[in-house]
N, C-alpha and C positions, 0 to 999 in steps of 0.2 A: 813792488818790483825791487829795484835797487841792488839786485844780486846777479851773479853769473846766470842763474836759472832764469831770471826775468829777462835778461838781454837775449838769451837763447830763445825764449818764447817769442819775443818781438821779431827776431830773425826768422824764425819758423813761419810766423804769420806773413812776413814780407815775402818769403819764398813762395808761400801758397798763393798770395795775391799775384805775384809775377807769373806763376804757372797758369793761373786762371785766365790771364790776359795773353796767353800764347797765341791764340788766333789773331789778335791785334798786332803782335810783334811780327808774325809771319806774313801778314797781309801787305799787299802792294798798294792798297787803297789809301793808306795813311802815309803822310810824309814822315821823314825821320824826326822833324821838329815836333810834329803832333805826338808821335810815339814817345819822345822824351818828355813832353808835357804831361802825358798820361802817366809815365813812369814816376815823375816827380810828384804828381798830384795823388797818386794811389799808392804805389809801392814804397817810395821813399818816405811818404807821410806815415805809412803803416810802420815802417822800420823805426822812425824817429819818435813816434808817439810816446810821450812820457820820459824821454831820454834825459831831461834836465835833472831827474831824480836818481839816475843810475850811478852806481859806483862802478866805474869801468876798470877792467884789468886789460893788460896788453893782448891777451888771447881773444877777448871779446872785440876789441878794436880791430884786430887783424881779420877776424872772420867777417865782420861787418864791411870792412873795406874790400875784402875779397869778393863778397857777394855783390857789392855795388859795382865794382869794375867788371866782373863777369857779366852782370846784367847789361851794362852799357855796351860791352863788346857784342853781346847777342843782338841787342836792339840795332846797333849800327852795322851789324854784319861783318865784324872784324874777326877772322878766324886765325888761330895760331898755327903755324908761324908765318902768317901772311905779312908781306911788307906793307907799310902804310903809305898811301899817297899823301901829298901835302894837305889836301882838304880833310881827309880822315884824321890826320895828325892834328890839325887845327881844331877839329870837332872834339877829339879826345882831350886836348889841352884845355879847351874852353870848359869842358865838363869835369875837369879834375876836382875831386872832392875828397877830403879826409874827414873821417868821422871824429868829431870833437865832443860829442855828447850834448850839443846845443843846436837849436834852430832859431831862425829869425823870429823876432817878436812880431805879432800882428798876423793879419790874414795873408793867405797865399796870393801872390801877384797874378798867377794864372790858375784858375780853378777848372775843374772838369767841365762845368757848364760854359764858361767863357771859351774854352778850347773847342767845344762842340759848336757853339754859336759862330765862332770864327770859321770853322769848316763849312757850316751851312751857308754862310755868306759867300765863301769861295766857290761853292757849288751852285750858287744862285737860287737858293731855296730860302723862303722866308720862314719865320717861326710859326706863323699862322698856317702855312702850307704843311709844315711838319706836324702840327697838332691835328689837322684834318686827316693826313695820311696815317697817323698813328691810330686813329679811331677805326680805320678799316684794317682789322687785325690780319687778314690774309695778305693784303698788300704790304703791310708793315713787316710781317714775319718774313716775307720773301726778300724785302730790302735788307733787313738785318742779316738774314742767312747769306745773302750775296756779299755783304760787307765782311762777315765773320767766317766765311767758308774756308776750311783748311784742306779740303780735298779728301778728308777721312770719312765724311758722312756718306 
């Protein structure tokens, strides 16, 4: 990596990951907090992978920042030129991020698995119940389709 082409490649992969998660972004089943956790765990991690080794130029930095802020606006439902309420302004302020070509050392604080486990607890479903339901493929598929329906199918 380490070149303009390498950073473009990572940006392309992050855009693809974001697009594949479109049903989750549009779903009302997930809270904004959960959507942001998924974004950080999947999309941002894909974007940042190997970034310690990149030689960044200003155009790369701008395009990554642009992608990041556009993604957050879509997830949070903020459309231009909409005025921001205090809550949305605080949410954006709390999520401000500038690409510096580095990420924190160590494992992620919130992983995909821990985010799912937290949602299951909130829904009152144990992990054992989830495993049993997952074995019944028809029931599992209907639950997943309900969660991920976009209205286009």
